[in-house]
C-alpha positions in Angstrom: 91.3 41.3 1.1 92.1 37.6 1.7 92.4 36.1 5.2 96.1 36.5 5.0 95.8 40.1 4.0 93.5 40.7 6.9 95.8 38.9 9.3 98.8 41.1 8.3 96.6 44.2 8.4 95.4 43.5 11.9 99.0 42.7 13.0 100.0 46.2 11.9 97.3 48.1 13.9 98.6 47.1 17.4 102.2 48.3 17.0 101.1 51.4 15.2 98.8 52.4 18.0 101.4 51.6 20.6 104.2 53.6 19.0 101.8 56.4 18.1 101.0 56.7 21.8 104.6 56.6 22.9 106.0 59.1 20.3 103.1 61.5 20.9 103.7 61.3 24.7 107.4 62.1 24.2 106.6 65.0 21.9 103.9 66.3 24.2 106.3 66.2 27.2 108.8 68.2 25.2 106.1 70.9 24.6 104.9 70.7 28.2 107.7 73.0 29.4 106.6 75.7 27.1 103.0 75.3 28.3 104.0 75.3 32.0 105.9 78.6 31.4 102.8 80.2 29.9 100.6 79.1 32.8 102.9 79.9 35.7 104.0 83.3 34.3 100.4 84.3 33.9 99.0 82.9 37.1 96.6 80.5 35.5 95.0 77.5 37.2 96.4 74.0 36.6 93.6 72.8 34.4 94.9 75.2 31.7 97.9 72.9 31.3 95.7 70.0 30.3 93.6 72.2 28.0 96.6 73.5 26.1 98.2 70.0 26.0 94.9 68.6 24.5 94.9 71.4 21.8 98.5 70.5 21.0 97.8 66.8 20.5 96.8 67.1 16.7 100.0 68.9 16.0 102.0 66.2 17.7 100.0 63.4 15.9 101.0 64.9 12.5 104.6 64.1 13.4 103.9 60.8 15.2 101.6 59.1 12.7 104.1 58.7 9.7 106.9 57.5 12.1 104.6 55.1 13.9 103.4 53.6 10.6 107.0 53.0 9.4 108.0 51.5 12.7 105.0 49.2 12.8 105.8 47.9 9.3 109.5 47.2 10.2 108.5 45.5 13.4 106.0 43.2 11.7 108.4 42.2 9.0 111.0 41.5 11.6 108.6 39.2 13.5 107.6 37.4 10.3 111.3 36.8 9.7 112.0 35.5 13.2 109.0 33.2 13.2 109.6 32.1 9.6 106.0 33.0 8.7 107.3 35.0 5.7 109.1 31.9 4.4 105.9 29.9 4.6 104.0 32.6 2.7 106.7 32.6 0.0 106.7 28.8 -0.1 103.0 28.5 -0.9 103.3 30.9 -3.8 102.6 34.2 -2.2 104.0 36.9 -4.6 105.8 40.0 -3.3 103.3 42.3 -5.0 100.3 40.6 -3.2 102.3 40.7 0.0 102.5 44.5 -0.4 98.7 44.8 -0.5 98.0 44.8 3.3 100.8 47.2 3.9 99.4 49.5 1.2 95.9 49.3 2.7 97.5 50.1 6.1 99.3 53.1 4.5 96.0 54.3 3.1 94.4 54.0 6.5 97.0 56.1 8.3 97.2 58.5 5.4 93.4 59.0 5.7 93.7 59.7 9.4 96.6 62.1 8.8 94.6 63.8 6.0 91.8 64.6 8.4 94.1 65.9 11.1 96.4 67.9 8.8 93.6 69.6 6.7 90.9 70.1 9.3 91.5 69.0 13.0 95.1 70.4 13.2 94.3 73.9 12.0 91.2 74.0 14.2 93.1 73.0 17.3 95.9 75.4 16.4 93.4 78.2 16.2 91.9 77.3 19.6 95.4 77.1 21.1 96.4 80.6 19.9 93.0 82.0 21.1 93.6 80.4 24.5 97.2 81.6 24.7 96.1 85.1 23.6 93.4 85.2 26.2 95.8 84.1 29.0 98.4 86.7 28.1 95.9 89.5 27.8 94.5 88.9 31.3 97.7 90.2 32.9 96.0 93.2 34.4 93.5 91.1 36.4 96.3 88.8 37.4 98.5 91.4 39.0 95.7 93.4 40.8 94.9 91.2 43.8 94.3 93.1 47.0 96.5 92.4 50.1 98.8 90.0 48.1 102.4 90.4 46.9 102.4 89.3 43.2 105.6 88.5 41.4 105.5 88.9 37.6 108.1 87.6 35.1 110.7 87.6 37.9 111.1 91.3 37.3 108.1 93.1 38.9 106.5 92.8 42.3 103.1 94.4 42.9 101.1 95.0 46.1 97.6 96.7 46.3 96.0 97.4 49.6 92.4 97.6 48.5 90.2 98.0 45.4 87.1 100.2 45.5 83.8 99.6 43.8 84.7 102.3 41.3 88.0 100.5 40.4 90.2 102.9 42.4 93.2 101.3 44.1 94.9 102.3 47.4 98.2 101.7 49.1 100.1 100.7 45.9 103.7 99.4 45.8 105.4 98.5 42.6 109.0 97.2 42.7 110.9 96.8 39.4 114.3 95.1 39.0 116.0 97.4 36.5 119.4 95.6 36.6 120.8 92.9 38.9 122.0 95.7 41.2 119.4 98.5 40.7 115.9 98.4 42.1 113.2 101.0 41.3 110.3 101.2 43.8 107.0 103.2 43.2 104.8 103.8 46.2 101.5 105.6 45.9 98.5 106.4 48.1 96.0 105.9 45.3 95.8 104.7 41.7 93.5 103.9 38.8 93.8 101.6 35.8 93.3 103.5 32.5 92.4 101.5 29.4 92.4 103.0 25.9 91.8 100.6 23.0 94.5 97.9 23.5 96.6 100.0 25.8 96.6 99.8 29.6 98.3 102.1 32.1 98.3 102.6 35.8 97.8 106.2 37.0 99.6 106.6 40.4 98.6 109.5 42.7 100.4 111.1 45.6 103.5 109.0 46.0 107.2 108.6 45.5 109.8 106.8 43.4 112.8 105.3 45.1 115.9 104.1 43.3 118.6 102.0 45.0 121.8 100.6 43.7 123.2 97.8 45.9 126.7 97.9 44.4 127.3 101.6 44.9 124.9 102.1 47.7 123.3 105.1 45.9 119.8 106.0 47.0 117.5 108.6 45.4 113.9 109.7 46.1 111.5 111.5 43.9 108.1 112.8 45.1 105.2 113.0 42.6 101.6 114.1 42.5 100.8 111.8 39.5 102.8 109.2 37.7 101.8 107.0 34.7 103.1 103.4 34.9 102.9 101.6 31.5 101.3 98.2 31.9 101.8 97.3 28.3 105.5 96.5 29.1 104.1 93.5 31.1 102.3 92.0 28.1 104.3 89.7 25.9 103.7 89.7 22.2 100.9 87.3 21.2 100.1 85.7 17.9 96.4 86.0 17.0 94.7 83.1 15.2 93.3 85.7 12.7 96.9 86.3 11.5 98.1 82.7 11.5 97.9 80.8 8.3 98.4 77.5 10.2 95.1 78.0 11.9 93.2 77.9 8.5 91.8 74.7 7.2 92.9 73.7 3.7 89.6 74.9 2.1 89.9 78.4 3.8 93.7 78.4 3.0 92.9 77.9 -0.7 90.4 80.8 -0.6 93.0 82.9 1.2 95.6 82.2 -1.5 93.1 83.1 -4.3 92.6 86.5 -2.7 96.3 87.2 -2.2 98.2 89.4 -4.7 101.4 88.2 -6.3 103.5 90.7 -4.4 102.0 89.6 -1.0 104.9 88.6 1.3 102.7 85.8 2.8 101.8 84.2 -0.5 104.8 81.9 -0.6 104.2 80.7 3.0 100.5 80.0 2.3 101.2 78.0 -0.9 104.0 76.0 0.7 101.9 75.3 3.8 99.0 74.0 1.6 101.0 71.7 -0.5 103.1 70.5 2.4 100.0 69.1 3.9 99.4 67.0 0.9 103.0 65.9 0.7 102.9 64.8 4.3 99.8 62.7 3.7 101.4 61.0 0.6 104.6 60.1 2.5 102.6 58.7 5.4 100.9 56.3 2.9 104.2 55.2 1.4 106.4 54.9 4.5 105.0 51.5 5.7 105.5 50.0 2.2 109.0 51.4 2.1 109.9 49.9 5.4 108.5 46.5 4.4 110.2 46.3 1.0 113.5 47.7 2.3 113.8 44.7 4.7 112.7 42.1 2.2 115.2 43.3 -0.4 118.0 41.7 1.6 116.4 38.3 1.4 116.0 35.8 4.3 119.6 36.4 5.3 120.0 37.7 8.8 123.4 39.1 8.1 123.2 42.8 7.3 119.7 43.0 8.8 120.5 45.8 11.2 122.2 47.7 8.3 119.0 47.4 6.2 116.9 48.8 9.1 119.3 51.7 9.5 119.3 52.3 5.8 115.5 52.4 5.7 115.5 54.9 8.6 118.1 57.1 6.8 116.0 56.9 3.5 112.9 57.9 5.4 114.7 60.8 7.2 116.2 62.0 3.9 112.8 62.0 2.2 111.3 64.0 5.0 114.3 66.4 4.9 113.7 66.9 1.2 110.1 67.7 1.9 111.2 70.3 4.4 113.7 71.8 2.0 111.3 72.0 -0.9 108.8 73.7 1.4 111.4 76.5 2.1 112.0 76.8 -1.6 108.3 77.5 -2.3 108.2 80.1 0.5 110.7 82.1 -1.5 109.3 81.2 -4.9 105.6 80.1 -4.9 105.7 79.0 -8.6 107.9 76.1 -7.5 105.1 74.4 -5.5 105.3 71.2 -7.6 108.8 70.6 -6.1 107.1 69.8 -2.8 105.9 66.6 -4.4 109.5 65.5 -5.3 109.8 63.7 -1.9 106.7 61.4 -2.4 107.7 60.9 -6.1 111.2 59.9 -5.1 109.7 57.5 -2.5 107.5 55.9 -5.2 110.6 55.5 -7.5 112.5 53.8 -4.7 109.6 51.4 -4.0 109.2 50.7 -7.7 113.0 50.0 -8.0 112.8 47.5 -5.0 109.8 45.7 -6.6 111.7 45.5 -9.9 114.8 44.0 -8.2 112.6 41.5 -6.4 110.7 40.5 -9.5 114.0 39.9 -11.3 115.0 37.4 -8.6 117.9 39.3 -7.3 117.2 38.6 -3.6 118.1 35.6 -1.5 114.5 35.3 -0.4 113.3 34.5 -3.8 115.9 31.8 -4.2 114.8 30.2 -0.9 111.2 30.4 -2.1 111.9 28.3 -5.2 114.0 25.8 -3.2 111.1 25.3 -0.8 108.7 24.8 -3.6 110.8 21.9 -5.0 
């Protein structure tokens, strides 16, 4: 690269890093509510919030990197317009194709970064996120059994255990369940024991009573029992295991998975679409900076219509990403259409080629200004 290419390339790095940080922060903040719900509902310590947020970061970066690359490109071209640096470059004979070079190198850089995250780091962190989430949600038994404490769970159950013996036997047990907004069901038992069979957990209550009370009607009922089985599995929310998640597989393992799948496998379409979508995202990330740069230059050095050109570039970028998402859904239903997932990058290349052709045929005001300056 020439000194001018290196200058433009370095100018792109700063805005890219800044907007990548800002966009990632906004997206992470949006996901934080979900994380906080998981942590608070399962009685986990505060550091789990940071652990889950860190594991979500690669997923957030997959969205933030292409957008940040596009914004950085538009921002730099805007600054070159304002400070008339672009006019100077054109006046000294800088061609539009050579001006595209640092933006293309910049696109390759962020595409390489996105490639690593999408194909390797992203699936790895997603797998760890699911494992952590699964571990948290399956620890519900130890979370509710805390001697001499009232434990509220999912805003529906309240538990109290007087003591826990060395053999695991529980004493002085109270379980209150909110059946409806008006009806409360209370189990009181002298002793109890947690029974675990495979993935099933239940609480065996001994020598107690079950009380039902309806606030609206004032109805009260009492039932004595010698033994009663309380199903603890109703407290456990459904969890997604990383073993069953295609998104947690790296691209290499995903290809191996696809090769072992039968044609009538219901997950084949999802696996194929996921694999090719990763490549499509990477190609778009490489092309977006070039698209933003050429989209603004196309209008020439005329400030009128500048905002419209920016909005048009954003709409084109959003439309290309929408097409990528639509083609992914087509492949889920029909895996043989996987080549359609590259229609979005291909269309982006066609748009860039069209803009370069228009510029090379001297259809922009910027080119005319260039020749006037040279005279």
